[in-house]
DOLO-222983 format. One record per residue (C-alpha): x, y, z; residue number from 1; residue in one letter. Coordinates in nm, 4 decimals. Example, Ala and Ser with C-alpha at 12.3 -4.5 7.8 and 13.67 -1.06 7.14 Angstrom:
> 1.2300,-0.4500,0.7800,1,A .
> 1.3670,-0.1060,0.7140,2,S .
! end
This chain:
> 0.0000,0.0000,0.0000,1,X .
> 0.2629,0.2528,0.1065,2,X .
> 0.5049,0.1876,-0.1791,3,X .
> 0.2281,0.1960,-0.4372,4,X .
> 0.0936,0.5266,-0.3072,5,X .
> 0.4434,0.6773,-0.2781,6,X .
> 0.5238,0.5916,-0.6399,7,X .
> 0.1924,0.7327,-0.7633,8,X .
> 0.2309,1.0607,-0.5765,9,X .
> 0.5937,1.1161,-0.6803,10,X .
> 0.5176,1.0408,-1.0449,11,X .
> 0.2274,1.2854,-1.0467,12,X .
> 0.4622,1.5533,-0.9156,13,X .
> 0.6804,1.5016,-1.2233,14,X .
> 0.9498,1.2654,-1.0942,15,X .
> 1.0531,0.9389,-1.2618,16,X .
> 1.0076,0.6424,-1.0273,17,X .
> 1.1378,0.2857,-1.0196,18,X .
> 0.9452,0.0419,-0.8002,19,X .
> 1.1582,-0.2474,-0.6737,20,X .
> 0.9355,-0.5452,-0.5895,21,X .
> 1.0836,-0.8794,-0.4812,22,X .
> 0.7624,-1.0754,-0.5399,23,X .
> 0.6898,-1.3108,-0.7068,24,X .
> 1.0574,-1.4102,-0.7330,25,X .
> 1.0932,-1.3974,-0.3546,26,X .
> 0.7782,-1.5095,-0.1759,27,X .
> 0.6490,-1.4331,0.1729,28,X .
> 0.4292,-1.6257,0.4130,29,X .
> 0.1330,-1.3916,0.3720,30,X .
> 0.1360,-1.2858,0.0063,31,X .
> -0.0188,-1.5072,-0.2604,32,X .
> 0.0552,-1.3077,-0.5787,33,X .
> 0.3095,-1.0689,-0.7247,34,X .
> 0.0560,-0.7860,-0.7475,35,X .
> 0.1323,-0.4448,-0.6047,36,X .
> -0.1044,-0.3381,-0.3261,37,X .
> -0.1990,-0.6964,-0.2359,38,X .
> -0.4127,-0.7188,0.0782,39,X .
> -0.2849,-0.9902,0.3102,40,X .
> -0.5144,-0.9671,0.6114,41,X .
> -0.8571,-0.8038,0.6231,42,X .
> -1.0260,-0.6576,0.3151,43,X .
> -1.1562,-0.3610,0.5161,44,X .
> -1.0308,-0.0026,0.5265,45,X .
> -1.2539,0.0429,0.8345,46,X .
> -1.4943,0.3333,0.8895,47,X .
> -1.5597,0.5733,0.6012,48,X .
> -1.7223,0.8349,0.8275,49,X .
> -1.5157,1.1512,0.7703,50,X .
> -1.6956,1.3566,1.0358,51,X .
> -1.6901,1.1308,1.3421,52,X .
> -1.4050,0.8883,1.2829,53,X .
> -1.0308,0.9536,1.2499,54,X .
> -0.9706,0.6814,0.9906,55,X .
> -1.2645,0.8109,0.7861,56,X .
> -1.1001,1.1536,0.7997,57,X .
> -0.7773,0.9955,0.6731,58,X .
> -0.9791,0.8503,0.3810,59,X .
> -1.0996,1.2038,0.3041,60,X .
> -0.7495,1.3514,0.3144,61,X .
> -0.6115,1.0865,0.0802,62,X .
> -0.8978,1.1339,-0.1660,63,X .
> -0.8334,1.5095,-0.1612,64,X .
> -0.4662,1.4402,-0.2435,65,X .
> -0.5462,1.2291,-0.5528,66,X .
> -0.4633,0.9087,-0.3648,67,X .
> -0.4354,0.5967,-0.5790,68,X .
> -0.5221,0.3589,-0.2961,69,X .
> -0.8450,0.5357,-0.2022,70,X .
> -0.9565,0.5848,-0.5635,71,X .
> -0.9008,0.2150,-0.6304,72,X .
> -1.0774,0.1160,-0.3083,73,X .
> -1.3797,0.3251,-0.4082,74,X .
> -1.3795,0.1596,-0.7500,75,X .
> -1.3892,-0.1906,-0.5993,76,X .
> -1.6044,-0.1139,-0.2960,77,X .
> -1.8167,-0.3880,-0.1389,78,X .
> -2.1243,-0.3427,0.0834,79,X .
> -2.0022,-0.3182,0.4448,80,X .
> -2.2428,-0.0897,0.6300,81,X .
> -2.0523,0.2249,0.7285,82,X .
> -1.7140,0.0682,0.6559,83,X .
> -1.5097,0.0692,0.3347,84,X .
> -1.4427,-0.2907,0.2310,85,X .
> -1.3022,-0.3897,-0.1066,86,X .
> -1.2867,-0.6836,-0.3447,87,X .
> -0.9235,-0.7642,-0.2736,88,X .
> -0.8048,-0.9344,-0.5953,89,X .
> -0.9470,-0.6809,-0.8456,90,X .
> -0.8247,-0.4055,-0.6129,91,X .
> -0.4621,-0.5253,-0.6302,92,X .
> -0.4875,-0.5951,-1.0028,93,X .
> -0.6092,-0.2387,-1.0655,94,X .
> -0.3378,-0.0846,-0.8465,95,X .
> -0.0793,-0.2865,-1.0411,96,X .
> -0.2249,-0.1870,-1.3787,97,X .
> -0.2389,0.1824,-1.2855,98,X .
> 0.1240,0.1867,-1.1760,99,X .
> 0.2725,-0.0247,-1.4548,100,X .
> 0.0944,0.1792,-1.7228,101,X .
> 0.2074,0.5162,-1.5861,102,X .
> 0.4648,0.6794,-1.8197,103,X .
> 0.6862,0.7900,-1.5297,104,X .
> 0.6837,0.4587,-1.3399,105,X .
> 0.8745,0.1384,-1.4096,106,X .
> 0.8883,-0.1812,-1.2035,107,X .
> 1.1988,-0.3892,-1.1360,108,X .
> 1.1247,-0.7332,-0.9937,109,X .
> 1.4203,-0.7909,-0.7648,110,X .
> 1.5039,-0.8015,-0.3960,111,X .
> 1.6839,-0.5025,-0.2449,112,X .
> 1.8975,-0.6353,0.0407,113,X .
> 2.0962,-0.3239,0.1379,114,X .
> 2.0581,0.0488,0.1991,115,X .
> 2.1953,0.2328,-0.1082,116,X .
> 2.4327,0.5264,-0.0660,117,X .
> 2.3123,0.7221,-0.3711,118,X .
> 1.9747,0.8417,-0.4940,119,X .
> 1.6425,0.9071,-0.3233,120,X .
> 1.4930,0.5865,-0.1811,121,X .
> 1.1698,0.5042,-0.0011,122,X .
> 1.1596,0.1707,0.1802,123,X .
> 0.7980,0.0608,0.2175,124,X .
> 0.8434,-0.3071,0.2816,125,X .
> 0.4951,-0.3720,0.4122,126,X .
> 0.3980,-0.6490,0.6503,127,X .
> 0.7089,-0.8593,0.5934,128,X .
> 1.0556,-0.7124,0.5565,129,X .
> 1.2930,-0.9683,0.4045,130,X .
> 1.5571,-1.1084,0.6431,131,X .
> 1.8461,-0.9673,0.4380,132,X .
> 1.7016,-0.6156,0.4306,133,X .
> 1.6088,-0.6407,0.7964,134,X .
> 1.9694,-0.7210,0.8810,135,X .
> 2.0888,-0.4250,0.6748,136,X .
> 1.8504,-0.1921,0.8601,137,X .
> 1.9654,-0.3285,1.1948,138,X .
> 2.3295,-0.2809,1.0989,139,X .
> 2.2648,0.0808,0.9999,140,X .
> 2.0517,0.1819,1.2973,141,X .
> 2.2719,0.0161,1.5547,142,X .
> 1.9690,-0.1234,1.7301,143,X .
> 1.7460,-0.4239,1.6860,144,X .
> 1.4285,-0.3537,1.4910,145,X .
> 1.1235,-0.3997,1.7070,146,X .
> 0.8831,-0.6773,1.6144,147,X .
> 0.5310,-0.7934,1.6826,148,X .
> 0.3253,-1.0832,1.5556,149,X .
> 0.0341,-1.0216,1.3222,150,X .
> -0.2484,-1.2673,1.2645,151,X .
> -0.4735,-1.3346,0.9642,152,X .
> -0.8441,-1.4237,0.9805,153,X .
> -0.9911,-1.7194,0.7883,154,X .
> -1.2105,-1.6874,0.4782,155,X .
> -1.5198,-1.9066,0.4274,156,X .
> -1.7034,-2.0082,0.1090,157,X .
> -2.0457,-1.8414,0.1319,158,X .
> -2.2306,-2.1419,-0.0104,159,X .
> -2.1132,-2.3519,0.2850,160,X .
> -2.2782,-2.1231,0.5446,161,X .
> -2.6119,-2.2467,0.6836,162,X .
> -2.8476,-1.9526,0.6363,163,X .
> -3.1243,-2.1365,0.8233,164,X .
> -2.9247,-2.0485,1.1347,165,X .
> -2.7377,-1.7367,1.0175,166,X .
> -2.8845,-1.4133,0.8795,167,X .
> -2.7862,-1.1000,0.6880,168,X .
> -2.7700,-0.7707,0.8794,169,X .
> -2.5253,-0.4865,0.9448,170,X .
> -2.5017,-0.3833,1.3084,171,X .
> -2.7801,-0.1349,1.3916,172,X .
> -2.8926,-0.1734,1.0270,173,X .
> -2.6247,0.0797,0.9344,174,X .
> -2.5977,0.1817,0.5702,175,X .
> -2.7782,0.3933,0.3139,176,X .
> -2.8920,0.1049,0.0924,177,X .
> -3.0492,-0.2331,0.1567,178,X .
> -2.7308,-0.3978,0.0336,179,X .
> -2.5240,-0.2088,0.2912,180,X .
> -2.7753,-0.2789,0.5682,181,X .
> -2.7392,-0.6514,0.4981,182,X .
> -2.3632,-0.6548,0.4417,183,X .
> -2.2739,-0.9033,0.7172,184,X .
> -2.3646,-1.2648,0.7846,185,X .
> -2.4394,-1.3192,1.1541,186,X .
> -2.4068,-1.6464,1.3450,187,X .
> -2.5699,-1.6457,1.6920,188,X .
> -2.4576,-1.8315,2.0039,189,X .
> -2.6447,-1.8969,2.3257,190,X .
> -2.4568,-1.9015,2.6558,191,X .
> -2.3817,-2.2752,2.6551,192,X .
> -2.2416,-2.2713,2.3024,193,X .
> -2.0357,-1.9649,2.3783,194,X .
> -1.8832,-2.1234,2.6882,195,X .
> -1.8045,-2.4444,2.4961,196,X .
> -1.6490,-2.2361,2.2167,197,X .
> -1.4245,-2.0509,2.4634,198,X .
> -1.3170,-2.3820,2.6203,199,X .
> -1.2266,-2.5232,2.2779,200,X .
> -1.0468,-2.2036,2.1804,201,X .
> -0.8304,-2.2081,2.4914,202,X .
> -0.7496,-2.5788,2.4574,203,X .
> -0.6715,-2.5782,2.0830,204,X .
> -0.3211,-2.6403,1.9459,205,X .
> -0.1490,-2.3084,1.8754,206,X .
> 0.1496,-2.2034,1.6686,207,X .
> 0.4643,-2.2254,1.8790,208,X .
> 0.7295,-1.9554,1.8631,209,X .
> 1.0949,-2.0186,1.8062,210,X .
> 1.3331,-1.9872,2.0958,211,X .
> 1.4164,-1.6224,2.1601,212,X .
> 1.1047,-1.4864,1.9888,213,X .
> 0.8747,-1.2739,2.2002,214,X .
> 0.5062,-1.2779,2.1096,215,X .
> 0.4289,-0.9091,2.1283,216,X .
> 0.0955,-0.8413,1.9605,217,X .
> -0.0564,-0.5213,1.8301,218,X .
> -0.3733,-0.4631,2.0346,219,X .
> -0.5783,-0.3756,1.7258,220,X .
> -0.5163,-0.7166,1.5661,221,X .
> -0.5035,-0.9619,1.8557,222,X .
> -0.5533,-1.3341,1.7884,223,X .
> -0.8867,-1.4449,1.9297,224,X .
> -0.7113,-1.6952,2.1582,225,X .
> -0.5122,-1.4133,2.3177,226,X .
> -0.8334,-1.2166,2.3733,227,X .
> -0.9982,-1.5239,2.5278,228,X .
> -0.7013,-1.5691,2.7604,229,X .
> -0.7631,-1.2190,2.8950,230,X .
> -1.1061,-1.3210,3.0232,231,X .
> -1.3992,-1.5385,2.9164,232,X .
> -1.6170,-1.2341,2.8452,233,X .
> -1.3574,-1.0463,2.6386,234,X .
> -1.4803,-1.1749,2.3010,235,X .
> -1.8414,-1.0903,2.3900,236,X .
> -1.7338,-0.7300,2.4297,237,X .
> -1.5156,-0.7408,2.1185,238,X .
> -1.5679,-0.9129,1.7821,239,X .
> -1.8510,-1.1322,1.9161,240,X .
> -2.0621,-0.8574,2.0753,241,X .
> -2.4348,-0.9215,2.0158,242,X .
> -2.5591,-0.5603,2.0299,243,X .
> -2.7426,-0.3980,1.7397,244,X .
> -2.8473,-0.7296,1.5845,245,X .
> -3.1802,-0.9156,1.5752,246,X .
> -3.2075,-1.2783,1.4641,247,X .
> -3.5079,-1.3045,1.2266,248,X .
> -3.5218,-1.6822,1.2854,249,X .
> -3.5848,-1.6184,1.6580,250,X .
> -3.6615,-1.2462,1.6969,251,X .
> -3.7751,-1.2902,2.0574,252,X .
> -3.4440,-1.4518,2.1646,253,X .
> -3.1445,-1.2310,2.2360,254,X .
> -2.8175,-1.3977,2.1343,255,X .
> -2.5497,-1.4268,2.4027,256,X .
> -2.2793,-1.3685,2.1390,257,X .
> -2.2683,-1.3226,1.7615,258,X .
> -1.9962,-1.4087,1.5107,259,X .
> -1.9983,-1.1782,1.2060,260,X .
> -1.8679,-1.2524,0.8565,261,X .
> -1.8016,-0.9758,0.6028,262,X .
> -1.8123,-1.0126,0.2249,263,X .
> -1.4612,-1.0570,0.0847,264,X .
> -1.5249,-1.0331,-0.2907,265,X .
> -1.7698,-0.8669,-0.5302,266,X .
> -1.9355,-1.1947,-0.6246,267,X .
> -2.0305,-1.2552,-0.2628,268,X .
> -1.8853,-1.6068,-0.2778,269,X .
> -1.6281,-1.5473,-0.0027,270,X .
> -1.6710,-1.4112,0.3502,271,X .
> -1.4049,-1.3456,0.6133,272,X .
> -1.4740,-1.4000,0.9834,273,X .
> -1.4533,-1.0510,1.1330,274,X .
> -1.1968,-1.0093,1.4104,275,X .
> -1.1056,-1.3789,1.4067,276,X .
> -0.7329,-1.3479,1.3510,277,X .
> -0.5840,-1.6647,1.4900,278,X .
> -0.2648,-1.8513,1.5727,279,X .
> -0.4400,-2.1894,1.5969,280,X .
> -0.2948,-2.4690,1.3874,281,X .
> -0.4920,-2.5527,1.0736,282,X .
> -0.6555,-2.8727,1.2008,283,X .
> -0.7659,-2.7031,1.5215,284,X .
> -0.9120,-2.4100,1.3298,285,X .
> -1.1551,-2.6208,1.1299,286,X .
> -1.2688,-2.8061,1.4431,287,X .
> -1.3173,-2.4946,1.6532,288,X .
> -1.4753,-2.2711,1.3882,289,X .
> -1.7254,-2.5396,1.2899,290,X .
> -1.8617,-2.5160,1.6440,291,X .
> -2.0127,-2.1802,1.5420,292,X .
> -2.3845,-2.2175,1.4552,293,X .
> -2.4188,-2.1766,1.0800,294,X .
> -2.0584,-2.2782,1.0161,295,X .
> -2.0920,-2.6454,1.1107,296,X .
> -2.0330,-2.7431,0.7457,297,X .
> -1.8082,-2.4499,0.6583,298,X .
> -1.5476,-2.4878,0.3851,299,X .
> -1.2489,-2.2576,0.4061,300,X .
> -1.0917,-2.0768,0.1111,301,X .
> -0.8116,-1.9718,0.3451,302,X .
> -0.7384,-2.0597,0.7048,303,X .
> -0.5947,-1.8088,0.9471,304,X .
> -0.2279,-1.7761,1.0322,305,X .
> 0.0333,-1.5757,1.2135,306,X .
> 0.3492,-1.4070,1.0918,307,X .
> 0.6226,-1.1815,1.2221,308,X .
> 0.6138,-0.8107,1.1401,309,X .
> 0.9041,-0.5721,1.1791,310,X .
> 0.8844,-0.2015,1.2534,311,X .
> 1.1317,0.0723,1.3400,312,X .
> 1.1615,0.2717,1.6576,313,X .
> 1.0756,0.5706,1.4418,314,X .
> 1.0876,0.8428,1.7110,315,X .
> 1.4612,0.7800,1.7485,316,X .
> 1.5441,0.6973,1.3851,317,X .
> 1.3304,0.9155,1.1527,318,X .
> 1.3016,1.2920,1.1121,319,X .
> 0.9817,1.4845,1.0352,320,X .
> 1.0398,1.4291,0.6622,321,X .
> 1.0428,1.0496,0.7190,322,X .
> 1.4170,1.0355,0.6425,323,X .
> 1.6551,0.8075,0.8275,324,X .
> 1.8530,1.0518,1.0412,325,X .
> 2.1820,0.8740,0.9719,326,X .
> 2.1124,0.8359,0.5964,327,X .
> 1.8922,1.1245,0.4749,328,X .
> 1.8757,0.9872,0.1182,329,X .
> 1.6577,0.7073,0.2581,330,X .
> 1.2984,0.7428,0.3690,331,X .
> 1.0727,0.4828,0.5263,332,X .
> 0.6980,0.4622,0.4771,333,X .
> 0.4109,0.2372,0.5714,334,X .
> 0.3809,-0.0215,0.8429,335,X .
> 0.7552,-0.0450,0.9000,336,X .
> 0.7424,0.3094,1.0450,337,X .
> 0.5097,0.2023,1.3255,338,X .
> 0.1690,0.2909,1.1875,339,X .
> -0.0888,0.0153,1.1759,340,X .
> -0.3526,-0.0481,0.9121,341,X .
> -0.3857,-0.0300,0.5354,342,X .
> -0.5006,0.3308,0.5319,343,X .
> -0.2388,0.4580,0.7756,344,X .
> 0.0350,0.2773,0.5809,345,X .
> -0.0831,0.4210,0.2494,346,X .
> -0.1057,0.7699,0.4020,347,X .
> 0.2597,0.7518,0.5077,348,X .
> 0.3419,0.6424,0.1528,349,X .
> 0.1513,0.9393,0.0149,350,X .
> 0.3492,1.1743,0.2358,351,X .
> 0.6872,1.0100,0.1676,352,X .
> 0.6295,1.0157,-0.2084,353,X .
> 0.5405,1.3831,-0.2100,354,X .
> 0.8301,1.4780,0.0162,355,X .
> 1.0884,1.2799,-0.1822,356,X .
> 0.9666,1.4249,-0.5115,357,X .
> 0.9596,1.7800,-0.3772,358,X .
> 1.3162,1.7423,-0.2487,359,X .
> 1.4331,1.6205,-0.5893,360,X .
> 1.2589,1.9178,-0.7502,361,X .
> 1.4423,2.1536,-0.5142,362,X .
> 1.1321,2.2576,-0.3188,363,X .
> 1.1194,2.0565,0.0074,364,X .
> 0.7759,2.0306,0.1671,365,X .
> 0.6857,2.1197,0.5227,366,X .
> 0.5278,1.8455,0.7303,367,X .
> 0.1462,1.8716,0.7285,368,X .
> 0.0095,2.0278,1.0481,369,X .
> -0.0653,1.7899,1.3344,370,X .
> -0.4262,1.9099,1.3246,371,X .
> -0.4716,1.6853,1.0173,372,X .
> -0.4959,1.3058,1.0335,373,X .
> -0.1856,1.2595,0.8180,374,X .
> 0.0052,1.5214,1.0143,375,X .
> -0.0979,1.3717,1.3478,376,X .
> 0.0404,1.0336,1.2393,377,X .
> 0.3755,1.1632,1.1141,378,X .
> 0.4112,1.3807,1.4258,379,X .
> 0.3472,1.0760,1.6433,380,X .
> 0.6010,0.8481,1.4747,381,X .
> 0.8726,1.1098,1.4241,382,X .
> 0.8956,1.2261,1.7835,383,X .
> 0.5527,1.2688,1.9375,384,X .
> 0.5526,0.9181,2.0825,385,X .
> 0.7613,0.7973,2.3735,386,X .
> 1.0509,0.6079,2.2134,387,X .
> 1.0960,0.3724,2.5078,388,X .
> 0.7434,0.2330,2.4795,389,X .
> 0.6808,0.2899,2.1066,390,X .
> 0.4282,0.0454,1.9558,391,X .
> 0.2277,0.0346,1.6282,392,X .
> -0.0546,0.2881,1.6262,393,X .
> -0.3787,0.3343,1.4323,394,X .
> -0.4896,0.6900,1.3630,395,X .
> -0.7174,0.8195,1.6396,396,X .
> -0.8350,1.1531,1.7735,397,X .
> -0.6094,1.1112,2.0771,398,X .
> -0.3187,1.2051,1.8473,399,X .
> -0.4768,1.5429,1.7603,400,X .
> -0.4246,1.8652,1.9571,401,X .
> -0.7439,1.9667,2.1401,402,X .
> -0.9883,2.2150,1.9924,403,X .
> -1.0246,2.4996,2.2376,404,X .
> -1.3602,2.5895,2.3870,405,X .
> -1.5352,2.2533,2.3408,406,X .
> -1.7137,2.0818,2.6263,407,X .
> -1.5792,1.7462,2.7312,408,X .
> -1.7451,1.4234,2.8353,409,X .
> -1.9469,1.1705,2.6440,410,X .
> -2.2281,1.4109,2.5523,411,X .
> -1.9869,1.6502,2.3867,412,X .
> -1.7951,1.3894,2.1919,413,X .
> -1.9952,1.4241,1.8694,414,X .
> -1.9379,1.8007,1.8594,415,X .
> -1.5716,1.7544,1.9486,416,X .
> -1.5066,1.5026,1.6718,417,X .
> -1.6870,1.7213,1.4186,418,X .
> -1.4678,2.0124,1.5245,419,X .
> -1.1569,1.7974,1.4793,420,X .
> -1.2601,1.6958,1.1282,421,X .
> -1.3695,2.0460,1.0210,422,X .
> -1.0362,2.1895,1.1349,423,X .
> -0.8412,1.9036,0.9749,424,X .
> -1.0102,1.9422,0.6364,425,X .
> -0.9400,2.3143,0.6215,426,X .
> -0.5775,2.2684,0.7287,427,X .
> -0.5214,1.9760,0.4903,428,X .
> -0.6578,2.1703,0.1936,429,X .
> -0.4307,2.4625,0.2839,430,X .
> -0.1302,2.2279,0.3040,431,X .
> -0.2168,2.0724,-0.0319,432,X .
> -0.2402,2.4154,-0.1944,433,X .
> 0.0948,2.5166,-0.0483,434,X .
> 0.2589,2.1868,-0.1448,435,X .
> 0.1494,2.2348,-0.5066,436,X .
> 0.2890,2.5875,-0.5068,437,X .
> 0.6157,2.4788,-0.3439,438,X .
> 0.6677,2.1888,-0.5840,439,X .
> 0.5610,2.3800,-0.8960,440,X .
! end
């Protein structure tokens, strides 16, 4: 995501770009193709609400900046209530086609295993940095790269879901169309089934880590077994919460817990189990997930899995222009910088691409103000966060400076978030206008 967006932005500013992509020659655990912009975990870009949600605001900023990732996501959008979910394969194919057909962009399919001394480089290595490049980064920074473990949710064939037990409904019937209001498949559990499911989840065979590896997880993408270990009710207040849903098969019975599945392709033939990232071994997954009512005969297009992600301690290593302090010809972008999520990664690519191009054109760009979603993220990773405890971060309003004069508390939250987004949109548009003038 980040590398694709960086290349697109730099090319549109008038700079020739070479994308170096090691796939498909060098494969990873998570990727299945050699396409640029391939989605390896969820197919969701999360909330698209640009007035009450920070990630929705980030969507808006990227659209305003002619973002390739957001334009392609809109083109391949799937019904998902108030969220932005995409048909993952056509999405990646379109991103690849847009980049490879651009007159200023070329693609070299090779692995880069070192940090070059010459030229302007952006390293946007995504969820899995190759071991050789990781070693080169460690050698340069003089410190071990931080790591956490990321998990992937399973995908189910829709035709194998028992719709006599499951039903179609978005939480709180959210969405402007009937298709959006019925974007999720819901599988209900009563108390006894839920308790049996938790028991099976806790007892299932899990992936073991190699000696010396520490299983540090990002809280926004925890394996369901880790959530269950934190308390038997944790899943009921997380991905299995039953609120906002009514079972039409038994409208008078309130489910104790509900498992949701979200459409994963435009045909509606594949659904992913929402929030069910897992480190269970494959055999255990099929046994445990078939305990869910409606999934007793489920067939899986892809089972879940777990893989190691690497990210930098960016507050100590990167400046406000995303450059490596010790090697200013090298920028980092995307998940390796310590942002989490497709949109956040792409936004850092957008910023890195514009900044690298502007520098080459002799008109360096100022960092966007921290009142914007993009600016709040880059401020956080380039020095706003505490280096000693730095961990991957999604965009959220806690990263924004307060708006003066607004009342606090729960009742004032809607007004406060609207004030954040109004201010951010004005400041982002001003930054875009200035960046065009500076780079012209």
